[in-house]
C-alpha positions as CSV (number, residue, x, y, z in Angstrom):
1,X,66.1,48.1,20.3
2,X,63.3,45.7,19.2
3,X,60.6,44.2,21.4
4,X,61.3,40.5,21.8
5,X,58.0,39.8,23.6
6,X,56.5,38.4,20.4
7,X,59.5,36.2,19.5
8,X,58.3,32.6,19.0
9,X,54.7,33.6,19.0
10,X,52.1,33.2,16.2
11,X,50.1,36.2,15.0
12,X,47.2,34.9,17.0
13,X,49.2,35.2,20.2
14,X,50.0,31.5,20.6
15,X,53.4,30.3,21.5
16,X,55.0,28.2,18.7
17,X,54.7,24.4,19.1
18,X,57.0,21.6,18.0
19,X,55.9,22.0,14.4
20,X,56.3,25.8,14.5
21,X,53.5,28.4,14.3
22,X,49.9,27.8,13.6
23,X,50.4,28.1,9.9
24,X,52.8,25.1,10.0
25,X,50.1,23.1,11.9
26,X,47.5,24.2,9.4
27,X,49.5,23.1,6.4
28,X,50.3,19.8,8.1
29,X,46.6,19.2,8.8
30,X,45.7,20.0,5.2
31,X,48.4,17.7,3.9
32,X,47.4,14.8,6.2
33,X,43.7,15.3,5.4
34,X,44.4,14.6,1.7
35,X,45.2,11.0,2.5
36,X,42.8,10.5,5.3
37,X,39.1,10.7,4.6
38,X,38.2,10.2,8.3
39,X,40.4,13.2,9.3
40,X,39.0,15.2,6.4
41,X,35.6,15.2,8.1
42,X,36.9,18.1,10.3
43,X,38.2,20.1,7.3
44,X,35.6,22.8,7.4
45,X,36.0,23.3,11.2
46,X,39.8,23.5,10.8
47,X,39.6,26.1,8.0
48,X,37.0,28.3,9.7
49,X,38.8,28.2,13.0
50,X,42.2,28.8,11.5
51,X,41.0,31.8,9.4
52,X,39.1,33.3,12.3
53,X,42.1,33.0,14.6
54,X,44.3,34.5,11.8
55,X,42.0,37.0,10.1
56,X,44.9,38.7,8.3
57,X,45.2,35.5,6.2
58,X,41.4,35.5,5.4
59,X,39.1,37.3,3.1
60,X,37.0,39.7,5.2
61,X,33.9,39.0,3.2
62,X,33.9,35.3,4.2
63,X,34.7,35.6,8.0
64,X,31.0,36.2,9.0
65,X,29.9,33.0,7.2
66,X,32.9,31.1,8.7
67,X,32.0,32.4,12.2
68,X,28.4,31.2,11.7
69,X,29.6,27.8,10.5
70,X,31.5,27.3,13.7
71,X,28.5,28.2,15.7
72,X,26.4,25.7,13.8
73,X,29.1,23.0,14.4
74,X,29.1,23.8,18.2
75,X,25.3,23.9,18.3
76,X,24.3,20.9,16.1
77,X,27.5,18.9,15.7
78,X,29.7,17.7,12.9
79,X,27.1,15.9,10.8
80,X,24.9,19.1,10.6
81,X,27.9,21.1,9.6
82,X,28.9,18.6,6.9
83,X,25.4,18.7,5.5
84,X,25.5,22.5,5.3
85,X,29.0,22.5,3.9
86,X,28.0,20.0,1.2
87,X,25.0,22.3,0.3
88,X,27.4,25.2,0.0
89,X,29.8,23.3,-2.3
90,X,27.0,21.9,-4.4
91,X,25.4,25.4,-4.7
92,X,28.7,26.9,-5.9
93,X,29.3,24.1,-8.4
94,X,25.9,24.7,-10.0
95,X,27.0,28.2,-10.9
96,X,25.2,30.2,-8.2
97,X,26.9,33.4,-7.0
98,X,30.1,32.6,-5.1
99,X,29.8,32.9,-1.3
100,X,27.6,31.4,1.4
101,X,23.9,30.7,1.3
102,X,23.2,32.4,4.6
103,X,19.8,30.8,5.1
104,X,21.0,27.7,7.0
105,X,23.2,30.0,9.1
106,X,20.7,32.8,9.8
107,X,19.9,31.8,13.4
108,X,23.6,32.4,14.4
109,X,25.1,35.6,15.6
110,X,27.0,37.7,13.0
111,X,30.7,38.3,13.4
112,X,31.5,41.5,15.3
113,X,33.9,43.8,13.6
114,X,36.9,45.2,15.4
115,X,40.0,43.1,14.7
116,X,41.2,39.8,16.0
117,X,40.2,39.0,19.6
118,X,43.3,36.8,20.2
119,X,45.1,35.3,22.0
120,X,42.7,32.3,22.2
121,X,42.5,29.9,25.0
122,X,43.1,27.0,22.6
123,X,44.8,27.0,19.2
124,X,46.6,25.0,16.6
125,X,50.1,25.2,18.1
126,X,48.8,23.1,21.0
127,X,47.9,20.1,18.8
128,X,50.0,17.0,19.5
129,X,52.1,15.6,16.7
130,X,53.6,12.2,17.1
131,X,54.7,9.5,14.7
132,X,54.2,11.9,11.7
133,X,50.5,12.4,12.5
134,X,48.1,14.9,14.1
135,X,45.7,12.0,14.6
136,X,48.3,10.2,16.7
137,X,45.8,9.1,19.4
138,X,42.8,8.5,17.3
139,X,40.0,10.3,15.5
140,X,37.7,10.9,18.6
141,X,40.6,12.7,20.4
142,X,41.5,14.7,17.3
143,X,37.8,15.7,16.9
144,X,37.6,16.8,20.5
145,X,40.8,18.9,20.1
146,X,39.5,20.5,16.9
147,X,36.2,21.1,18.7
148,X,37.9,22.8,21.6
149,X,39.8,25.1,19.1
150,X,36.4,25.9,17.5
151,X,34.8,26.7,20.8
152,X,37.7,28.9,21.9
153,X,37.5,30.8,18.6
154,X,33.8,31.5,18.9
155,X,34.1,32.4,22.5
156,X,36.8,35.0,21.8
157,X,34.9,36.5,18.9
158,X,31.7,36.7,21.0
159,X,33.6,38.5,23.8
160,X,35.1,41.0,21.4
161,X,34.0,44.6,22.2
162,X,33.9,47.2,19.5
């Protein structure tokens, strides 16, 4: 007999939403961002939060930098994060070693090792989807929801005990 307690649940522990599991929401966000520059502003937050909530889908070597990026976002806001993200992209385009320049992120706590701390108090399966959009009630509301997911992600990782 199999355990059905995980049926309809994402690997992060979230119950599936109307679009499916978190991966379905993630792909929907990525697709919608491609045609919506305003929504794309939260791309880095979305990617970092998604991979930290689903570390089996991530490269371990990047998770610490992604964790620190979320902390920067929560501490200093979206514009500061966009500035650092643009610096990282520009640095990598100029042929520097791939990976993060950790100097702008040095003041933030490193990621604790020990596996995923899920379930998270807020995740992607809870995002509303209406009229074919995840920004169905405007950018400020979408930004607040993405920010809540980022905060829940950082909170859970900070509470992880090794």
